[in-house]
N, C-alpha and C positions, 0 to 999 in steps of 0.2 A: 534601487531596483528599477529596471526599465519599465516605464508606465505603458509601453506598447505591447507588453506580453499579453497573450490571449487569455490569461487566467487571473483570477482574483482570489485572495485568501478568504476562505469561508469564515463566517462568524456563527455564533450560537444560533442565531435566527435562521441560518441556512440548513440546520440539521434535517428538517423534514424533507427538503428538496434532495439532499444527498441520500437519505434513506430511500426515497422513491427511486432514484437513479440506480442504486445498488440492487434493490429488490427487482426492478425491471431487468437488470442485466443478468442476475444469477438464477432467477426463479425457474428458467427453462433448462438449466444444466442438469446433467446426470448426478452431480454431487448434491444439488439441492433436492432432487427426488429421493436420494438416499437419506438426507438429513430429515426431511419431512415427507414420509411416504404418502400421507393423505393430501392429495392435490387440492382438496377443498379448503384446507387451512394452511397450505404451504406459504402463500404470499404473506399472510398475516404473521406467521411465526418468523419468517425470514426478516420481515420488516422490524419486528420487535427486537430480534437479536442484533440486527444491523444498527439499530438506534443505540443500543448499549455501547457498541464499539465506536461508533462515530462520536458520541458524546465523550468517550474516554480519549479518543484521538485529539479532540479539541482542547483537552486538558494536558495531554502528554505528547502532543505532536502537532500536526497541521492538517488541514484539508484545503483543497483548491477546486474551484469551479471554473469552467469556461465562462466567459463574460455573458453568454446567452443562457447559461444555466443548463446546458444540454449534456454535460459530462463532468465527472468529478474524479479526484484522487484523494485517498485518505492515507495519512502517513503517521508513523510513530517515531519519535526521537529515542532510539534505544542506546543511550549513552551509558546506561546502567540498568540493572534489572528493574522492570516497571511493576508497580502493584497491579493487582487485578482491579477491574472496575468496582466501584462502591457497591456493596451488597450483591456481588456478582452471582453467588449461588442462588440466592432468593429470587433475583430478577430473572435469571436464566430459567429457573423452574417455572416461574409465572409465565414467561414467554413461550416456553417449549412444551410444558406438560410432559407427556410420556416420551417425547423425543429428546429430552434433556441429555441423556447419556450419549446420544449420537453427536451432539455438539461438543460435549466434553471430550469425546474420543478424537474429534477433529482438532480441537485445541491442543491436545497432547501431541498429536502427530506433527503439527506445525511447529510447536515449541521445541521438539527434539531436534529438528533440522535447522533451527534458527542460528545464525552466527553468534559466537560469543563476543566478537570484536564490537567496539562501539560503531554504530551505523545509523542511518536513517532508513526506515522500513516502509516501502510502498506496500501497504497492506491491502488496499482495495482500489481497483480501477473500474469505473462504471461509465459506459457510453452506450446506452441502449438505442435500438431503433435504426432507421436508415442512416447510411454513411457513418456507421459506428467506427470503422477503422480510421477514418479521417479525423473524427472528433477525439478518439482515443489518443491518436498521435499528437494532436494539438494540446490536449490537457496534460499529457505526460511531459511533453516538451517544455511547456511553460512551468510546470511544477519542478521539473529537474533543474531549471535555471535557478530557482529559489534555493533548492537543496544544495546546489554546487557552491553557493556562497558560504555554507557551513563547513566546507572542506572536510567532509567525512564521506566514507563509502556509502553507497545506497544498495539496498537489497530488495528484491522483488520475487514474488511467486506467480508464475504464469499458469493460469487454469486452462488455457487453450494454446494451440500452436500459433494462432494469430497474435495472441498477446506476447508469446515468446519471441516471435519474429519482430514485433514492434520494439520490444525492449532491446533486442540485439541491434536493431537499427540505431538506437540511441546510445550505444556504447556499452551495454551490459554484456557480460560473458557468462556462459553456462557454468554453474557451480555444482549442481546436483539435480537428480530427478528421482522422485519417489512416489509410490502409489498411495492414494488416499481412497476412501470408500467411493462407491458409485462407479467402479471401473474407470477411475480417473487417475491420470498421472500429472503431478505438479512438477513444474520445472523451476528450480531455484536459480536466480541469476544475481550477479554481483557487479557493481560498477564503481571504480575508483573515481574520485573527483579529479578535475583537470590539474589541480595543484600537486597531486600525487602521481601524475602520469597517466590518468585515465582520460576517457573521452574518445571522440572519433572526429570525422570531418566536420560535424556540426559543432562539437566542443573540442577543438584541438588541444592536445596535451601541451602544457607549458613547462619550461624549465623552472624548477623550484629555486627560489632565491634564499640562500641561507642567511639567517640573522643570528647575532650573538648578544648575550646579556651577561655581564660579569664573566666573560670568557667562556660561557657555556652556550652550546648551540640551542636554538629554540625551534622546535618542530610544531606541527599542528597540535592543538589542544582540544580537549573535550569542551563542549559548550553547554 
């Protein structure tokens, strides 16, 4: 992997930083207001729930930070059905209190639309503050290079038109759009890896070279 990429793979000790970035990014959205109507406890609840999922991603996926720590992406390797986070029901209840059912409703809404095919899932993009678009582009660009080495499609859900436009710039194609609470529409997007004909000018598609073993063709395999 190119050491000049603008991102680094997150470690367990980076969990708190990623939680802060995600909380700062989503807390002002309409979806967050629906999930936690009480503004006074919204950030605390969002941070606690985000921590559950970031920790889970570090076990069943990846997370990446810009080298200056100002933006992050959180991914799941969905090669097969993933288990729920450990003690998820109890931890979610402790984190959310009376708002637990709202988070469960969102979980179900997202799961129903998720592709069945093996893929890498860009679950969270966090780039709060000034120059958010530039930093979001940089962190997704760097993380996408890592993901392309796995030769699997990638899937993302855009919470805003700005995120949707960013993903489309990086070779994602619209797959679906569906409503979620808070008068919000999520846009689901899908990107093939370059080895399977995906990409764009930044990641040009390459002709796939066939290989054989014992007379049988070998395609890309799950990792």
